C-alpha positions as CSV (number, residue, x, y, z in Angstrom):
1,M,70.0,69.3,101.5
2,T,70.8,65.6,101.6
3,D,69.2,62.5,100.1
4,K,69.2,58.8,101.1
5,N,72.3,58.2,99.0
6,S,74.3,60.8,100.9
7,E,73.5,59.4,104.4
8,S,76.2,57.4,106.1
9,Q,75.5,54.1,107.9
10,N,75.0,55.9,111.2
11,G,72.3,58.1,109.7
12,K,74.4,61.3,109.5
13,S,75.2,63.1,106.3
14,K,78.6,62.6,104.7
15,S,79.7,66.1,105.8
16,A,78.6,65.5,109.4
17,A,80.5,62.3,109.6
18,L,83.6,63.9,108.1
19,Y,83.4,66.8,110.6
20,Q,83.1,64.3,113.5
21,R,86.4,62.8,112.3
22,G,88.0,66.2,111.8
23,C,87.1,67.3,115.4
24,K,89.3,64.5,116.7
25,V,92.4,65.7,115.0
26,M,92.1,69.5,114.4
27,P,91.0,72.3,116.8
28,G,87.5,73.1,115.8
29,G,87.6,70.3,113.3
30,V,89.2,72.5,110.5
31,S,92.3,74.4,109.6
32,R,90.4,77.4,108.2
33,N,87.9,79.1,110.5
34,T,86.1,80.6,107.4
35,V,84.7,77.2,106.3
36,L,82.8,76.6,109.6
37,R,79.1,76.8,109.6
38,A,76.4,75.4,111.9
39,P,76.0,72.6,112.6
40,H,79.0,71.6,110.6
41,P,81.0,72.6,107.5
42,L,80.1,71.2,104.1
43,Y,82.9,69.5,102.1
44,A,83.6,70.1,98.5
45,E,83.5,67.2,96.0
46,K,84.6,69.2,92.9
47,G,84.6,72.6,91.3
48,A,84.1,73.4,87.6
49,G,83.9,77.0,86.2
50,C,81.9,79.1,88.6
51,Y,80.1,76.2,90.3
52,V,81.0,74.0,93.3
53,T,79.4,70.6,94.1
54,D,79.6,69.4,97.7
55,I,79.9,65.7,98.7
56,E,76.1,65.6,99.3
57,G,75.7,66.3,95.6
58,V,74.4,69.9,95.9
59,K,75.7,72.4,93.3
60,R,76.1,76.1,94.0
61,I,77.3,79.2,92.2
62,D,80.6,80.3,93.8
63,F,80.7,84.0,94.6
64,A,83.3,83.3,97.4
65,N,86.0,82.0,95.0
66,N,88.2,80.8,97.8
67,M,88.1,84.2,99.6
68,A,88.7,86.1,96.3
69,A,91.7,83.9,95.3
70,L,90.2,82.4,92.1
71,I,89.9,84.8,89.3
72,H,88.9,82.2,86.6
73,G,86.8,80.0,88.8
74,H,87.6,76.3,89.3
75,A,89.7,74.0,87.1
76,H,90.3,76.3,84.2
77,P,91.4,74.1,81.3
78,E,94.4,76.2,80.4
79,V,95.7,76.4,84.0
80,V,95.1,72.6,84.5
81,A,97.0,71.8,81.3
82,A,99.9,74.0,82.2
83,V,100.2,72.7,85.7
84,T,99.9,69.1,84.6
85,R,102.8,69.5,82.3
86,Q,104.9,71.1,85.1
87,L,103.9,68.3,87.6
88,Q,105.4,65.8,85.3
89,L,108.7,67.7,85.4
90,G,108.8,68.2,89.2
91,T,107.1,70.3,91.9
92,A,110.0,72.1,93.7
93,F,113.7,72.2,93.4
94,T,116.8,73.5,95.3
95,L,117.5,75.2,92.0
96,A,116.0,78.3,90.3
97,T,113.5,77.7,87.5
98,E,112.6,79.6,84.3
99,A,109.0,79.6,85.5
100,E,110.0,82.2,88.2
101,V,111.7,84.5,85.7
102,R,108.9,84.3,83.2
103,Y,106.3,85.1,85.8
104,A,108.3,87.9,87.3
105,E,108.6,89.5,83.9
106,H,104.9,89.3,83.3
107,L,103.9,90.8,86.6
108,C,106.4,93.6,86.4
109,Q,105.1,94.7,83.0
110,R,101.6,95.1,84.4
111,N,102.5,98.1,86.5
112,P,105.3,100.6,86.0
113,G,105.7,100.8,89.8
114,F,106.7,97.1,89.9
115,E,110.3,97.7,89.1
116,M,111.4,94.5,90.9
117,I,109.5,91.7,92.6
118,R,110.1,88.8,95.0
119,F,107.8,85.8,95.5
120,V,106.7,84.4,98.9
121,N,104.0,81.9,99.9
122,S,101.0,83.9,101.1
123,G,99.4,87.3,101.4
124,T,100.4,87.3,105.0
125,E,104.0,86.7,104.1
126,A,103.9,89.4,101.4
127,V,102.7,92.1,103.8
128,M,105.1,90.9,106.5
129,S,108.0,91.1,104.0
130,C,106.9,94.6,103.0
131,L,107.0,95.8,106.6
132,K,110.3,94.2,107.2
133,A,111.7,95.7,104.0
134,A,110.5,99.2,105.1
135,R,112.2,98.8,108.5
136,A,115.4,97.6,106.8
137,Y,115.3,100.5,104.3
138,T,114.5,103.3,106.8
139,G,116.1,102.0,109.9
140,R,112.9,102.8,111.8
141,P,110.8,100.5,114.0
142,K,107.1,101.6,113.8
143,I,104.4,101.1,111.2
144,A,101.1,102.8,110.7
145,K,97.9,101.1,109.5
146,A,94.2,101.9,109.2
147,E,91.9,100.9,112.1
148,G,89.9,97.7,111.2
149,A,92.0,96.8,108.1
150,Y,92.9,93.1,107.7
151,H,96.5,92.5,106.5
152,G,97.1,88.8,107.6
153,L,98.2,87.3,110.9
154,Y,101.6,88.9,111.4
155,D,101.6,90.4,114.9
156,Y,102.1,94.0,113.7
157,A,99.9,93.8,110.6
158,E,96.9,92.4,112.5
159,V,96.7,95.1,115.2
160,S,93.2,96.6,115.6
161,Q,91.7,94.6,112.9
162,T,89.0,93.4,115.4
163,A,88.8,96.6,117.4
164,S,85.3,97.2,118.9
165,P,83.4,100.1,120.7
166,E,84.6,98.6,124.0
167,N,88.3,99.0,123.3
168,W,88.9,101.1,120.2
169,G,89.5,104.3,122.1
170,D,89.0,107.9,121.1
171,A,88.6,108.7,117.3
172,E,91.4,111.3,117.6
173,N,93.8,108.7,118.9
174,P,92.6,105.1,118.2
175,A,94.0,102.4,120.5
176,S,96.3,99.6,119.3
177,V,94.2,96.6,120.1
178,P,95.5,93.0,120.0
179,V,93.8,90.3,118.1
180,A,95.5,87.2,119.6
181,Q,95.8,86.8,123.3
182,G,99.4,87.1,124.3
183,T,100.4,89.6,121.7
184,P,103.5,91.4,123.1
185,A,102.9,94.9,124.3
186,S,106.1,95.9,122.3
187,A,104.3,94.9,119.1
188,L,101.3,97.1,120.0
189,N,103.5,100.0,120.9
190,D,105.1,99.8,117.5
191,V,101.8,100.1,115.5
192,V,100.2,103.5,115.0
193,I,96.5,103.3,114.2
194,I,94.9,105.9,111.9
195,P,91.3,106.3,110.8
196,F,90.5,105.2,107.3
197,N,89.4,107.9,104.8
198,D,90.0,110.7,107.4
199,P,93.1,112.6,106.1
200,E,93.0,115.4,108.6
201,R,92.9,113.1,111.7
202,A,95.3,110.6,110.1
203,I,98.0,113.1,109.4
204,A,97.7,114.6,112.9
205,I,98.3,111.2,114.3
206,L,101.2,110.4,111.9
207,D,102.9,113.7,112.8
208,K,103.2,112.6,116.4
209,H,105.4,109.6,115.3
210,A,107.1,111.1,112.2
211,A,110.7,110.2,113.3
212,E,109.8,106.6,114.1
213,L,107.6,105.4,111.3
214,A,109.1,103.1,108.7
215,C,105.9,103.0,106.6
216,V,102.2,103.6,106.3
217,L,100.3,100.5,105.2
218,I,96.9,100.7,103.6
219,D,94.4,98.6,101.6
220,L,92.8,100.7,98.9
221,M,89.4,99.0,99.4
222,P,89.6,97.2,102.7
223,H,87.1,94.3,103.1
224,R,86.9,94.7,106.9
225,I,86.2,98.4,106.6
226,G,83.1,97.8,104.6
227,L,84.7,97.3,101.1
228,S,84.5,101.0,100.3
229,P,87.3,102.5,98.2
230,A,89.7,104.9,99.7
231,S,89.1,108.5,98.8
232,P,91.6,110.2,96.5
233,E,92.2,112.9,99.1
234,F,93.1,110.3,101.8
235,V,95.6,108.4,99.5
236,R,97.2,111.6,98.3
237,A,97.6,112.9,101.8
238,L,99.4,109.7,102.9
239,R,101.6,109.9,99.8
240,K,102.6,113.5,100.5
241,W,103.2,112.8,104.2
242,T,105.4,109.8,103.6
243,E,107.5,111.6,101.1
244,E,108.0,114.6,103.3
245,N,108.8,112.5,106.4
246,G,111.1,109.8,105.0
247,A,108.6,106.9,105.4
248,L,107.4,104.4,102.8
249,L,103.9,104.0,101.5
250,V,102.9,100.4,101.2
251,F,99.7,99.2,99.4
252,D,98.2,95.9,100.4
253,E,96.7,94.6,97.1
254,V,96.4,91.0,98.1
255,I,92.7,91.2,97.3
256,T,92.3,94.4,95.3
257,L,94.9,93.6,92.6
258,R,92.0,92.1,90.6
259,S,90.4,95.6,90.4
260,N,92.5,96.7,87.4
261,Y,95.2,95.3,85.1
262,G,97.8,96.9,87.4
263,G,95.8,96.8,90.6
264,A,93.4,99.1,92.4
265,Q,96.2,101.7,92.6
266,E,95.4,102.6,89.0
267,W,92.3,104.3,90.4
268,F,94.6,106.9,91.9
269,D,97.3,109.3,90.7
270,V,99.6,107.9,93.4
271,R,102.4,105.3,93.2
272,P,103.4,103.4,96.3
273,D,106.9,102.4,97.3
274,L,105.9,98.8,97.8
275,T,102.9,96.6,96.9
276,A,101.9,93.3,98.5
277,M,100.1,90.8,96.4
278,G,98.6,87.3,96.8
279,K,95.5,85.3,96.3
280,M,94.6,85.4,92.6
281,I,98.2,85.7,91.4
282,G,98.7,82.0,92.5
283,G,96.3,80.6,89.9
284,G,94.7,78.5,92.7
285,F,97.9,77.7,94.5
286,P,99.4,79.3,97.7
287,V,101.3,82.5,96.8
288,G,102.4,85.9,97.8
289,A,104.6,88.6,96.2
290,L,106.0,92.0,96.9
291,A,107.0,94.5,94.3
292,G,108.2,98.1,94.2
293,R,110.9,100.6,93.6
294,K,114.3,99.0,92.7
295,G,116.2,100.9,95.4
296,I,113.9,99.6,98.1
297,M,113.7,96.1,96.8
298,E,117.5,95.9,96.9
299,V,117.4,95.5,100.7
300,M,116.6,91.9,99.9
301,N,119.6,91.5,97.6
302,P,121.7,88.6,99.0
303,L,124.7,89.8,96.9
304,A,124.9,93.2,98.4
305,D,127.9,94.2,100.5
306,K,125.7,94.5,103.5
307,I,122.6,92.2,103.7
308,V,120.0,94.1,105.6
309,F,116.9,91.8,105.0
310,P,117.6,88.2,104.2
311,L,114.5,86.7,102.6
312,S,113.9,83.1,101.5
313,G,111.4,80.3,101.7
314,T,111.4,76.6,100.8
315,F,108.4,76.9,98.6
316,S,108.8,80.5,97.4
317,A,108.6,80.7,93.6
318,N,107.9,76.9,93.2
319,P,107.3,76.2,89.6
320,I,103.8,74.9,90.1
321,T,102.6,78.2,91.6
322,M,104.6,80.2,89.1
323,T,103.2,78.3,86.1
324,A,99.6,78.4,87.4
325,G,99.9,82.1,88.3
326,R,101.4,83.2,85.0
327,V,98.9,81.4,82.9
328,S,96.0,82.8,85.0
329,M,97.3,86.4,84.9
330,E,98.0,86.2,81.2
331,L,94.4,85.2,80.7
332,F,93.3,88.1,83.0
333,D,94.3,90.7,80.3
334,R,92.8,94.2,80.0
335,D,89.8,93.0,78.1
336,A,89.0,90.4,80.7
337,V,89.4,92.9,83.6
338,A,87.1,95.4,81.9
339,R,84.4,92.7,81.2
340,L,84.5,91.4,84.7
341,N,84.2,94.9,86.2
342,R,81.2,95.6,84.0
343,L,79.6,92.4,85.2
344,A,80.3,93.4,88.8
345,D,78.7,96.8,88.1
346,R,75.6,94.9,87.0
347,A,75.6,92.9,90.2
348,R,76.0,96.0,92.5
349,E,73.2,97.8,90.6
350,Q,70.8,94.9,90.7
351,I,71.5,94.3,94.4
352,A,70.9,98.0,95.1
353,E,67.6,97.8,93.2
354,A,66.6,94.7,95.2
355,I,67.3,96.6,98.4
356,R,65.0,99.4,97.1
357,V,62.3,97.0,96.1
358,A,62.4,95.1,99.4
359,D,62.3,98.5,101.2
360,I,64.9,97.6,103.9
361,P,67.7,99.7,105.5
362,A,70.6,98.1,103.7
363,C,73.2,99.0,101.1
364,V,75.8,97.5,98.8
365,T,79.4,98.6,98.5
366,G,82.4,97.6,96.5
367,G,84.4,98.2,93.4
368,G,86.2,96.4,90.6
369,S,84.9,92.8,90.6
370,M,83.8,92.7,94.3
371,F,80.7,93.7,96.3
372,R,79.5,93.6,99.9
373,V,76.0,93.8,101.4
374,H,75.5,95.7,104.7
375,M,72.5,95.7,107.0
376,K,72.5,99.5,107.4
377,P,71.7,102.2,104.9
378,D,75.2,103.8,104.8
379,V,78.7,102.7,105.8
380,A,80.5,105.8,104.7
381,G,83.9,104.2,104.2
382,D,84.9,104.3,107.9
383,Y,85.5,101.3,110.2
384,R,83.5,102.7,113.1
385,K,80.5,103.5,110.9
386,A,80.8,100.1,109.0
387,F,81.2,98.1,112.2
388,V,78.8,95.2,112.3
389,T,76.6,95.2,115.3
390,P,75.2,92.0,116.9
391,E,71.8,92.8,115.4
392,E,73.3,93.3,111.9
393,S,75.3,90.1,112.2
394,R,72.0,88.2,113.0
395,L,70.4,89.7,109.8
396,L,73.4,88.9,107.7
397,K,73.5,85.3,108.9
398,A,69.9,84.9,108.0
399,L,70.5,86.3,104.5
400,L,73.6,84.2,104.0
401,S,71.6,81.0,105.1
402,H,68.9,81.8,102.5
403,L,71.4,82.4,99.8
404,F,73.3,79.2,100.6
405,D,70.2,77.1,100.8
406,N,69.2,78.5,97.4
407,G,72.4,77.7,95.5
408,I,74.6,80.8,96.2
409,M,78.0,80.6,98.0
410,M,79.2,83.9,99.5
411,I,82.0,85.0,101.8
412,N,80.8,85.0,105.3
413,T,80.6,88.8,105.6
414,C,78.0,88.7,102.8
415,S,80.7,89.7,100.3
416,G,81.1,88.4,96.8
417,T,83.9,88.2,94.2
418,L,83.3,87.5,90.5
419,S,85.3,85.1,88.3
420,T,85.8,85.5,84.5
421,V,83.7,82.4,83.8
422,M,80.6,84.0,85.2
423,T,77.9,85.4,82.9
424,E,74.9,87.7,83.2
425,Q,72.9,84.5,84.0
426,E,74.7,84.0,87.3
427,I,74.4,87.6,88.2
428,D,70.7,87.6,87.5
429,L,70.2,84.4,89.6
430,L,72.2,86.2,92.4
431,S,70.0,89.3,92.4
432,D,66.8,87.2,92.3
433,Q,67.9,85.3,95.4
434,M,69.1,88.5,97.0
435,L,65.6,90.0,96.6
436,A,63.9,86.9,97.9
437,G,66.3,86.9,100.9
438,F,65.8,90.6,101.6
439,R,62.0,90.1,101.7
440,K,62.4,87.1,104.0
441,I,64.5,88.9,106.6
442,K,62.6,92.2,106.4
443,A,60.5,91.2,109.4
444,L,63.6,90.6,111.4
445,F,64.7,94.3,111.3
446,P,64.0,96.4,114.4
447,R,60.6,97.9,113.9
448,Q,61.8,101.5,114.1
449,N,64.2,100.9,111.2
450,A,62.1,98.7,108.9
451,G,60.2,101.5,107.3
């Protein structure tokens, strides 16, 4: 993938040389584990539209979009122009700005459930703030979440996101499994794990902790649980249970907000108490937000007689992010959402057809403007069924390597997210390379499964 012009004086590629420098000053050589690849990460030179060019001069279609954070691809002219104007005025102040108010007004009008909003700096912070707000509002300590769901790196939110057959326990009573070594037992004890898309088992587990639960936290289409949408029955059951037991229902829409104008929650006849947001609402800059019912959001009101949840942050609602986010979301209007979702339908249909033509035991899942490929014929919307085995991981890595070497960037779970600057041409190129990749890895499947 390199040429003579991309070789450094010591014979290594530019990326290899940079990684060597990075390893001397950062654990693993990077600050984001997701950019690692063998034998070293590649480094971006520039991005334009839905294409990224690395420092070796290789150009690829970007279906990763910075882990679903870029809804309009790279360097969108209107976002660049708006941010450039704001940069000339200043980047952050110990004063409020109109940019924050304008953006809050825009996001609140996208969903009637967003009665009030607060901005933070990441999706992790948004989820963390929702959980703390739920505790402050209810006076209860525990939270419930779905097994396998990723909600950032807050001790409580990350419990059981990496559970495996060796430690996940009985399906009737899933274990609270730590991610990071040293996670306090007290944190594990305050997180109740429920199975995704299994309302009967979930409610039975919640009933055991009814008096202690501040909230139930769910992602409506969790990436780590196979990127399969929640069933309406599951969501309705959780809404009914929380209402009857004095707990809050919290939706993590950090990724899924892109699915509809008002988020993936528009797929359901259920309105949560709080919604966490992030990624695309930053317009390419770090961001997080939580929105919900006014009475609950008031726990963050610093002017209240009794302050129960102080919330602040040095860079929260900085005018650069607020400007980039507002312009991006204004561009992502109902027509843009509908067009992008239709394009994703085309991608999922063509990938499914490529799987059929290649005759391999695989499937594609997703919704809205996202998709994910699995090396098994059915994932059934359940973490334990969607769990990636070592053999499946080997197959996925082989497919991802083929795609990357042939001009397609994907998320490292073999997931893709679309941007509004994509066209049918990029989708067709993706499906062509998917078919070629499926045919290439077919011989790697266990013989009894290959058909």
